[in-house]
C-alpha positions in Angstrom: 101.3 103.9 89.5 102.4 106.9 91.5 105.8 105.8 90.5 106.5 104.3 87.0 105.2 100.7 87.6 108.6 99.0 87.4 111.9 100.7 87.3 113.5 98.3 84.8 110.5 98.0 82.6 110.4 101.7 82.2 113.7 103.3 83.0 117.2 102.0 83.9 117.4 103.0 87.5 116.8 105.7 90.1 119.5 107.2 92.2 117.7 106.0 95.4 114.3 104.4 95.7 112.2 107.5 95.1 114.1 109.4 92.4 115.5 112.9 92.2 114.8 116.5 93.3 115.0 120.0 91.9 116.9 122.8 93.7 116.6 126.4 92.6 119.9 128.0 91.6 120.3 130.1 94.6 119.8 127.1 96.9 122.3 125.0 94.9 125.2 127.3 95.3 128.1 126.0 97.4 129.5 129.1 99.1 131.2 128.8 102.5 129.0 129.1 105.5 130.1 131.7 108.0 127.6 130.4 110.4 129.4 127.1 110.8 131.8 127.0 113.7 134.9 125.2 112.6 135.4 123.6 116.0 131.9 122.0 116.1 132.5 118.3 116.7 129.3 117.5 114.8 129.8 118.0 111.0 126.8 118.7 108.8 127.3 118.7 105.1 124.7 119.8 102.6 125.0 117.8 99.4 123.8 118.3 95.9 123.8 115.5 93.3 123.3 116.5 89.7 121.6 114.0 87.4 121.1 116.0 84.2 118.1 118.3 84.9 117.5 116.5 88.2 119.1 117.8 91.4 118.9 115.9 94.6 119.7 117.7 97.9 120.6 115.9 101.1 122.3 116.4 104.4 125.0 114.1 105.8 125.6 114.4 109.5 128.8 113.0 111.2 129.3 112.6 114.9 132.4 111.4 116.9 131.8 108.3 118.9 133.1 108.1 122.5 134.9 104.9 121.8 136.6 106.4 118.7 135.6 106.7 115.1 132.7 108.5 113.5 129.1 107.6 112.9 126.9 109.2 110.2 123.4 109.5 108.9 121.8 110.9 105.8 118.6 112.9 105.3 117.1 113.2 101.8 113.9 115.3 102.3 112.4 114.9 98.9 112.5 111.1 99.2 111.4 110.8 102.8 114.8 109.4 103.9 115.4 110.5 107.5 118.5 109.7 109.6 119.4 106.7 107.5 122.7 105.2 108.6 125.9 105.6 106.6 128.8 103.2 106.4 132.5 103.2 105.6 133.0 106.8 106.6 136.2 108.6 106.0 136.6 112.3 107.1 140.1 113.5 106.5 141.7 116.9 105.7 141.6 116.0 102.0 138.5 113.9 101.5 134.9 113.1 102.5 133.9 109.6 101.7 131.0 107.3 102.8 128.6 104.7 101.5 124.8 104.6 101.7 122.6 101.6 100.9 119.0 102.7 100.4 116.4 100.5 102.2 115.3 97.7 99.9 117.9 98.5 97.3 120.3 95.7 96.2 123.3 98.0 95.8 125.0 100.8 97.7 126.0 104.3 96.7 129.6 105.5 97.1 130.1 109.2 97.8 133.6 110.5 97.3 134.5 114.2 97.4 137.8 116.1 97.6 137.9 119.0 100.0 138.6 122.5 98.8 141.4 124.5 100.5 138.9 126.2 102.8 138.0 122.8 104.2 134.2 123.6 104.2 133.5 122.6 100.6 134.1 119.5 98.6 133.4 118.2 95.1 133.4 114.7 93.7 131.1 112.0 92.5 128.4 109.6 93.6 128.6 106.1 92.0 125.8 103.6 92.1 125.1 100.5 90.0 127.8 101.4 87.5 126.7 105.0 87.0 128.4 108.2 88.3 127.0 111.7 88.9 128.6 115.0 90.0 128.5 115.7 93.7 129.1 118.9 95.7 129.3 119.3 99.5 129.2 122.3 101.7 129.5 122.3 105.5 126.6 124.0 107.1 125.2 124.9 110.5 122.3 123.0 112.2 119.9 125.7 111.2 121.0 125.6 107.6 120.8 121.8 107.5 117.2 121.9 108.7 116.3 124.2 105.7 117.5 121.7 103.1 114.8 120.3 100.8 112.7 121.3 97.8 109.9 123.8 98.5 106.4 122.3 98.6 104.2 125.3 99.2 100.9 123.4 99.1 101.6 121.2 102.0 99.2 122.4 104.8 100.6 123.6 108.1 98.9 123.7 111.5 96.9 125.0 113.1 94.1 123.1 111.3 90.4 123.9 111.5 89.5 120.3 111.9 90.4 117.3 114.2 92.9 114.6 113.3 92.9 111.1 114.8 95.6 108.4 114.5 93.7 105.2 113.9 94.2 101.5 113.3 91.9 98.8 111.8 92.3 95.2 110.7 91.6 93.3 107.6 89.9 90.2 109.1 90.6 88.0 106.1 94.4 87.8 106.7 94.9 89.8 109.9 96.8 92.7 108.3 96.7 95.8 110.5 96.4 99.2 108.7 97.4 102.4 110.4 96.2 105.8 109.2 94.9 109.3 109.9 91.2 110.2 110.1 90.5 113.9 109.6 87.1 115.2 110.9 85.4 118.5 110.0 84.2 120.8 112.6 80.9 119.9 114.2 79.4 116.8 115.7 78.4 115.2 112.3 77.6 112.7 111.2 79.8 113.7 108.2 80.2 112.2 104.7 83.5 110.5 104.3 86.0 109.4 101.7 88.8 106.8 101.8 91.9 107.6 99.8 93.5 104.6 98.0 97.2 105.0 96.9 99.0 104.1 93.7 101.4 101.2 93.1 104.4 100.4 95.2 104.7 100.9 99.0 103.1 104.2 99.8 102.6 106.0 103.1 99.3 107.6 104.1 100.3 110.9 102.4 101.3 109.1 99.2 104.7 110.7 99.6 106.6 110.9 96.4 109.7 112.9 95.6 108.9 115.3 98.5 105.3 115.7 97.5 102.4 114.6 99.7 99.4 114.6 97.4 97.1 112.8 99.8 97.9 115.2 102.6 96.9 118.1 100.3 93.7 116.4 99.2 92.7 115.4 102.7 93.2 118.9 104.0 91.3 120.4 101.0 88.3 118.1 101.4 88.1 118.2 105.2 88.0 122.0 105.1 84.9 121.6 102.9 83.0 119.2 105.2 84.2 115.7 104.3 85.9 113.3 106.8 88.9 111.7 105.1 90.7 108.4 106.0 94.2 107.9 104.5 96.3 105.0 105.6 99.8 103.5 105.2 100.0 100.7 102.7 100.9 97.2 103.8 104.4 97.1 105.2 104.8 100.9 105.3 104.9 103.0 108.4 102.8 101.4 111.1 100.9 99.0 108.9 101.8 95.3 108.8 102.1 93.0 105.8 103.9 93.4 102.5 102.8 95.1 99.3 104.8 92.9 96.9 103.4 89.7 98.5 99.9 91.0 98.1 97.5 91.6 95.2 94.9 94.1 94.2 92.3 91.7 95.8 94.2 92.0 99.1 94.2 95.8 98.7 90.4 95.8 98.0 90.0 93.8 101.3 92.0 96.5 103.1 89.5 99.1 101.8 86.5 97.0 102.8 88.1 96.9 106.3 88.4 100.7 106.2 84.7 101.0 105.4 83.8 98.7 108.3 86.0 100.9 110.6 84.2 104.1 109.4 80.8 102.4 109.9 81.6 102.2 113.6 82.5 105.8 114.0 79.6 107.9 115.3 80.9 111.0 113.5 80.6 109.3 110.1 77.4 109.0 108.0 77.7 105.4 106.8 75.3 106.1 103.9 77.7 108.8 102.4 81.1 107.0 102.3 82.9 107.1 99.0 86.3 106.2 97.6 89.1 108.2 95.8 91.7 106.1 94.2 94.9 107.4 92.5 96.5 105.3 89.7 96.4 101.7 90.9 94.1 102.9 93.6 91.7 103.7 90.7 91.7 99.9 89.9 91.0 99.0 93.5 88.1 101.5 94.0 85.8 99.9 91.4 86.6 96.4 92.8 85.4 97.5 96.2 82.3 99.4 94.8 81.3 96.3 92.7 81.1 94.2 95.8 79.9 96.7 98.4 76.6 98.4 97.7 77.2 100.8 100.6 79.8 102.8 98.5 78.1 106.0 97.6 80.5 107.2 94.8 84.0 106.6 93.5 86.6 108.9 92.0 89.4 107.5 89.8 92.4 109.8 89.6 94.5 108.6 86.7 92.8 105.2 87.0 93.3 102.6 84.3 90.8 101.2 81.9 93.0 98.5 80.4 94.9 95.4 81.8 98.3 96.1 83.4 100.3 94.5 80.6 98.8 97.0 78.1 99.4 99.9 80.5 103.1 99.0 80.8 103.5 99.0 77.1 101.7 102.3 76.7 103.8 103.8 79.5 107.1 102.8 78.0 106.2 104.0 74.6 104.8 107.4 75.8 107.8 108.1 78.0 110.4 107.2 75.3 108.6 109.3 72.7 108.4 112.3 75.0 112.1 111.9 75.7 112.9 112.1 72.0 114.1 108.5 71.7 114.5 107.4 68.0 111.7 105.1 66.7 114.0 102.1 66.2 115.3 102.2 69.8 111.7 102.5 71.0 110.7 99.5 69.0 113.6 97.4 70.4 112.9 98.4 74.0 109.2 97.6 73.5 110.1 94.2 72.1 112.4 93.5 75.1 109.8 94.7 77.5 107.2 92.5 75.8 109.3 89.4 76.3 109.5 90.1 80.0 105.8 90.6 80.3 105.1 87.4 78.3 107.4 85.4 80.4 105.8 86.6 83.7 102.3 85.9 82.4 103.3 82.5 81.2 104.7 81.6 84.6 108.3 81.3 83.5 111.0 80.7 86.1 113.0 83.6 87.7 116.2 82.9 85.7 114.4 83.4 82.4 112.9 86.6 83.6 116.3 87.7 84.9 117.9 87.1 81.5 115.2 89.0 79.7 115.6 91.9 82.2 119.4 91.9 81.5 118.7 92.4 77.8 116.4 95.4 78.5 118.9 96.9 80.9 121.6 96.6 78.2 119.3 98.4 75.7 118.4 101.2 78.2 122.0 101.7 79.2 123.1 102.1 75.6 125.4 99.0 75.6 125.6 96.6 72.7 122.7 94.3 72.5 125.1 91.3 72.3 126.7 92.4 75.6 124.3 90.8 78.0 126.7 90.5 81.0 125.9 93.1 83.7 128.1 96.2 83.7 128.9 95.8 87.4 128.0 93.9 90.5 125.6 96.6 91.4 123.8 96.4 88.1 123.5 92.6 88.4 122.0 93.1 91.9 119.6 95.6 90.4 118.6 93.1 87.7 118.1 90.3 90.2 116.0 92.5 92.4 113.8 93.7 89.6 113.3 90.2 88.3 112.2 89.1 91.8 109.8 92.0 92.0 108.3 91.1 88.6 107.8 87.5 89.8 106.0 88.8 92.9 102.3 88.1 93.5 101.5 91.8 93.2 103.2 92.3 89.8 101.7 89.0 88.3 98.2 90.0 89.4 98.6 93.5 88.1 99.7 92.4 84.6 96.7 90.1 84.2 94.0 92.1 85.9 91.5 93.8 83.6 89.8 96.7 85.5 86.9 96.7 83.1 85.5 93.6 84.7 84.9 95.5 88.0 83.8 98.7 86.3 81.0 96.8 84.5 79.5 96.0 87.9 79.7 99.5 89.5 76.3 101.0 90.1 77.3 104.2 92.1 78.3 107.5 90.5 81.8 107.5 89.0 84.2 110.4 88.2 87.3 109.5 86.2 89.9 112.3 85.9 93.2 112.4 84.1 95.8 114.8 82.8 96.5 115.3 79.1 100.2 114.9 79.8 99.9 111.7 81.9 102.5 109.4 80.4 102.0 106.6 82.9 98.2 106.2 82.3 97.7 108.0 79.0 94.4 109.8 79.2 92.4 109.3 76.0 92.4 105.5 75.8 92.0 104.9 79.5 89.2 107.4 80.0 87.3 106.1 77.0 87.6 102.5 78.2 86.5 103.5 81.7 83.5 105.4 80.4 82.5 102.5 78.1 82.8 99.8 80.8 80.7 101.7 83.3 78.1 102.4 80.6 77.9 98.7 79.8 76.6 98.2 83.3 73.7 100.5 82.5 75.2 103.1 84.9 74.6 106.6 83.3 76.3 108.4 86.2 79.8 108.4 84.9 81.7 111.6 84.3 85.1 111.7 82.6 87.4 114.8 82.8 90.6 115.4 80.9 92.6 118.3 82.3 94.9 119.9 79.8 98.6 120.3 80.7 98.5 118.0 83.8 100.6 115.0 84.4 100.1 111.7 86.3 100.3 113.5 89.6 97.9 116.3 88.3 100.7 118.8 88.3 100.9 121.6 85.7 103.9 120.6 83.6 105.5 120.9 80.1 106.2 117.4 79.0 104.7 114.9 81.5 108.0 113.1 81.9 108.5 111.6 85.4 111.6 113.9 86.0 109.1 116.8 86.3 107.5 115.3 89.4 110.3 116.4 91.6 111.2 119.5 89.7 107.7 121.0 90.0 107.0 122.8 93.3 103.3 122.3 92.8 101.9 119.1 94.4 98.5 119.1 92.7 97.0 121.7 90.4 94.2 123.8 91.9 92.3 123.0 88.7 92.3 119.4 89.6 91.2 120.1 93.2 88.4 122.3 91.9 87.2 119.7 89.4 87.2 117.1 92.1 85.3 119.3 94.6 82.7 120.5 92.1 81.7 116.9 91.3 82.2 115.4 94.8 80.4 117.8 97.1 76.8 117.5 95.7 77.2 113.7 95.7 78.3 113.8 99.3 75.3 115.9 100.2 77.3 119.1 100.8 77.1 122.6 99.4 80.1 124.4 98.0 
């Protein structure tokens, strides 16, 4: 649940797969760049897309081809998009035009901008899935292009006072290969270790989201304090094989068990001091592993859930709409529409029925008349079809039905459950209380719950908790969250502060 669990169930759509970014005013200005040689055959354009309070920066690079014509790529730093190909490129004296189809998206985005008289600036719109947003472009030098992207001051930079190893291991049950990074503290060891388990959706080993890399920050923080940390790409991401959507939480638990087996073979690791840290959906997987593997020394649930997925989705949608100032009647109608989708999926309905229910929710969320169920555009229809297919996937079906309390009641090791008071994806009070109750029912008295005031689902210090703040906030994770995690974790890992 690093992202809202399902784009259509919660919000209408995102600009591209990972959402928007924030740019400070001085970085958003579109003044001509004197450093850009007008005769440079390679054109680099810094772009800014404005989606209300969200601002997405990107760089489009165009190169002449020897055989004629122009090729182009786009970089969107805050979304992890690097050198993605562009299509249908037009570069004329009057216009800059191109299309971009994000990987995995059913629709393309059309960028059209009219050039100013100076030729180095342009303004227009980006249109995707029937929605348009203001677009500005400025031609920049290679150095200026490399500086584009939201600031993320907490991301650690080398040199590091610890070792890093690129590793792979295999889930023997289905042959899935997982690739990751193992960070090792100074000294021969053996060291206590933690395995980081990411939230929902395809995530890389750093749990990269909107330019933030929370698992990179956590791994660096803990390794500097004496813990080895293993973080891995999810199935189908980076160098890992398999597919997230064609897998289930049980499969992810198997991947974590494979990670434990891998660490057991490393001479630098103390196999008796291996714990798990799961964020969001990872907080569902961690108890599943601990319940079946007595070796697990402790688990940490960062914004983990204490209720079935169907309940979490309803809570998410209601919390986000309320925080957005949505009128009660509209909230009720959207919850009813969402409930129909969930009921259909749980009942095993066919994809067409789910697709029709999804159209109805999209119509509500786009502000169109409820009786107008036809998609607003081909792009919107493609979006509806993709989301319906996602909601029919093995992962989504299993998530809706899975009750995390069943595993929590079988956990015997120490448990820390942390959440932010402004978490709108996994609301704190209800979920923390259910986690504490379920662990207690197992006779396990070593359960600690911590609610951190003013923090959101990513444990950032924010104002509303709405997902648009994820990108707009420079902070990746609050020092208060890191301190609470460390204070609880170090003594249970046999380390001193």
